[in-house]
C-alpha positions as CSV (number, residue, x, y, z in Angstrom):
1,X,10.0,11.6,3.3
2,X,8.1,14.6,2.2
3,X,5.5,14.4,-0.5
4,X,7.4,17.0,-2.5
5,X,10.4,14.7,-2.7
6,X,8.4,12.2,-4.8
7,X,8.2,12.4,-8.6
8,X,4.4,12.4,-9.1
9,X,3.1,12.6,-12.7
10,X,-0.6,11.9,-13.0
11,X,-0.5,8.8,-10.8
12,X,-2.1,8.5,-7.3
13,X,0.2,8.7,-4.3
14,X,-0.4,7.9,-0.6
15,X,0.2,11.3,1.1
16,X,2.8,11.8,3.9
17,X,0.5,11.6,6.9
18,X,-1.3,8.5,5.7
19,X,2.0,7.0,4.6
20,X,3.4,7.4,8.2
21,X,0.2,5.9,9.7
22,X,0.4,3.0,7.2
23,X,4.0,2.2,8.0
24,X,3.4,2.3,11.7
25,X,0.2,0.2,11.5
26,X,2.0,-2.4,9.4
27,X,4.7,-2.7,12.1
28,X,7.5,-2.3,9.5
29,X,11.0,-3.5,10.7
30,X,14.1,-4.3,8.7
31,X,14.2,-7.7,7.0
32,X,10.5,-8.2,6.3
33,X,9.4,-9.4,2.9
34,X,6.9,-6.7,1.6
35,X,4.5,-6.9,-1.4
36,X,2.8,-3.7,-2.6
37,X,-0.1,-4.3,-5.0
38,X,-1.2,-1.3,-7.0
39,X,1.7,0.9,-5.9
40,X,1.0,4.1,-7.8
41,X,4.0,6.4,-7.4
42,X,5.6,3.8,-5.0
43,X,5.5,6.0,-1.9
44,X,4.6,3.1,0.4
45,X,7.1,0.8,-1.3
46,X,9.9,3.4,-1.1
47,X,9.1,3.9,2.6
48,X,9.2,0.2,3.3
49,X,12.4,-0.3,1.4
50,X,14.0,2.7,3.2
51,X,13.0,0.9,6.5
52,X,14.9,-2.2,5.4
53,X,12.3,-4.4,3.9
54,X,12.7,-6.6,0.8
55,X,10.1,-5.0,-1.5
56,X,8.3,-6.4,-4.5
57,X,5.7,-4.2,-6.3
58,X,3.0,-5.2,-8.7
59,X,1.7,-2.4,-10.9
60,X,-0.3,-2.5,-14.2
61,X,0.0,1.1,-15.4
62,X,3.2,1.8,-17.4
63,X,3.4,5.5,-16.2
64,X,3.3,4.2,-12.6
65,X,5.9,1.6,-13.2
66,X,8.2,4.3,-14.5
67,X,7.5,6.5,-11.5
68,X,8.2,3.7,-9.1
69,X,11.5,3.0,-10.6
70,X,12.4,6.7,-10.7
71,X,11.4,7.2,-7.1
72,X,13.3,4.2,-5.9
73,X,16.4,5.5,-7.6
74,X,15.9,9.0,-6.2
75,X,15.6,7.6,-2.7
76,X,18.4,5.1,-3.2
77,X,16.4,2.0,-2.4
78,X,16.0,-1.3,-4.2
79,X,12.5,-2.4,-5.3
80,X,11.7,-5.3,-7.6
81,X,8.8,-4.3,-9.9
82,X,6.4,-6.7,-11.6
83,X,4.6,-5.1,-14.5
84,X,1.1,-6.6,-14.7
85,X,-2.4,-6.9,-13.3
86,X,-2.7,-8.5,-9.9
87,X,-3.2,-11.2,-8.8
88,X,-2.4,-12.9,-12.2
89,X,1.1,-11.4,-12.4
90,X,2.1,-12.4,-8.9
91,X,4.6,-15.1,-7.9
92,X,3.9,-18.1,-5.8
93,X,5.9,-16.9,-2.8
94,X,5.0,-15.8,0.7
95,X,5.4,-12.5,2.4
96,X,5.5,-11.0,5.9
97,X,3.5,-7.9,4.9
98,X,1.2,-7.2,2.0
99,X,-0.2,-3.8,1.2
100,X,-3.1,-3.1,-1.3
101,X,-3.0,0.4,-2.7
102,X,-5.0,-0.3,-5.8
103,X,-7.0,-3.3,-7.1
104,X,-8.4,-2.5,-10.6
105,X,-11.6,-4.3,-9.8
106,X,-9.9,-7.4,-8.6
107,X,-10.0,-6.8,-4.9
108,X,-11.6,-10.2,-4.0
109,X,-9.1,-12.2,-6.0
110,X,-6.2,-10.1,-4.6
111,X,-7.4,-10.7,-1.1
112,X,-7.6,-14.5,-1.7
113,X,-4.0,-14.4,-3.1
114,X,-2.9,-12.4,-0.1
115,X,-4.5,-14.8,2.3
116,X,-2.8,-17.7,0.7
117,X,0.6,-16.0,0.5
118,X,0.8,-14.2,3.8
119,X,3.0,-15.8,6.5
120,X,1.3,-16.7,9.8
121,X,1.4,-13.6,12.0
122,X,1.9,-11.5,8.9
123,X,-0.1,-8.3,8.2
124,X,-2.2,-7.3,5.3
125,X,-3.3,-3.7,4.9
126,X,-5.2,-1.7,2.4
127,X,-5.9,2.0,2.0
128,X,-9.1,2.8,0.0
129,X,-11.0,5.9,-0.9
130,X,-14.2,4.1,-1.5
131,X,-16.4,2.7,1.3
132,X,-17.3,-0.3,-0.8
133,X,-13.7,-1.5,-1.1
134,X,-13.2,-1.0,2.7
135,X,-16.4,-3.0,3.4
136,X,-15.3,-5.8,1.1
137,X,-11.9,-6.1,2.7
138,X,-13.4,-5.9,6.2
139,X,-15.9,-8.7,5.4
140,X,-13.0,-10.8,4.0
141,X,-10.8,-10.3,7.1
142,X,-13.7,-11.1,9.3
143,X,-14.6,-14.3,7.4
144,X,-11.0,-15.5,7.4
145,X,-10.6,-15.0,11.1
146,X,-8.0,-12.1,11.0
147,X,-7.6,-9.7,14.0
148,X,-8.3,-6.5,12.2
149,X,-8.9,-2.8,12.5
150,X,-10.6,-0.2,10.3
151,X,-9.9,3.5,10.5
152,X,-11.0,6.5,8.5
153,X,-8.3,9.2,8.3
154,X,-8.9,12.7,6.9
155,X,-6.1,15.3,6.9
156,X,-6.4,19.0,6.3
157,X,-3.5,21.3,5.5
158,X,-3.2,25.0,5.8
159,X,-2.9,26.8,2.5
160,X,-1.0,30.1,1.7
161,X,-4.1,32.1,2.8
162,X,-4.3,30.4,6.2
163,X,-7.4,28.3,5.3
164,X,-7.5,24.6,5.9
165,X,-7.9,22.5,2.8
166,X,-8.9,18.8,3.1
167,X,-7.1,15.9,1.4
168,X,-9.3,13.0,0.3
169,X,-10.2,10.9,3.3
170,X,-8.8,7.3,3.4
171,X,-10.2,4.1,4.8
172,X,-7.3,2.2,6.4
173,X,-7.7,-1.5,7.1
174,X,-5.2,-3.8,8.7
175,X,-5.4,-7.5,9.5
176,X,-3.1,-9.9,11.2
177,X,-3.2,-13.5,10.1
178,X,-3.5,-15.9,13.0
């Protein structure tokens, strides 16, 4: 899935290289239940659905919801979209994988929801552009006894002049519930 294959608009998107690392880090296999909170364009959700996961998305922005639905259709995958602000809009069901792409200032509440609704052995992951969100999630995972990792990924791409142009760096966190 190339970035250029996604319909973008003015909504943030997890870029291809980070998307690949995220899917690998979350150990995605067919049949998993997957919740994506703050999905933006839905690039993570579309990738998870294409890999055979049952995907539910929570997204508050109307433009993003429309893009998620269009991207799911364009890639021929099924994604159930919940329109609303997490964690209040989320259902009382459990998941094998939970990904946090956006939190709208509700990261702590989302993390508590995720902890309560993640199956034992399940993986929670979050990609953040701010160090404060990364530190908050790291502290939460530590406190709750997760096996976790934190990475910072920065990708540069060659432009038409042969110069390398950097994408925004991303803090990638992953925790496995014991």
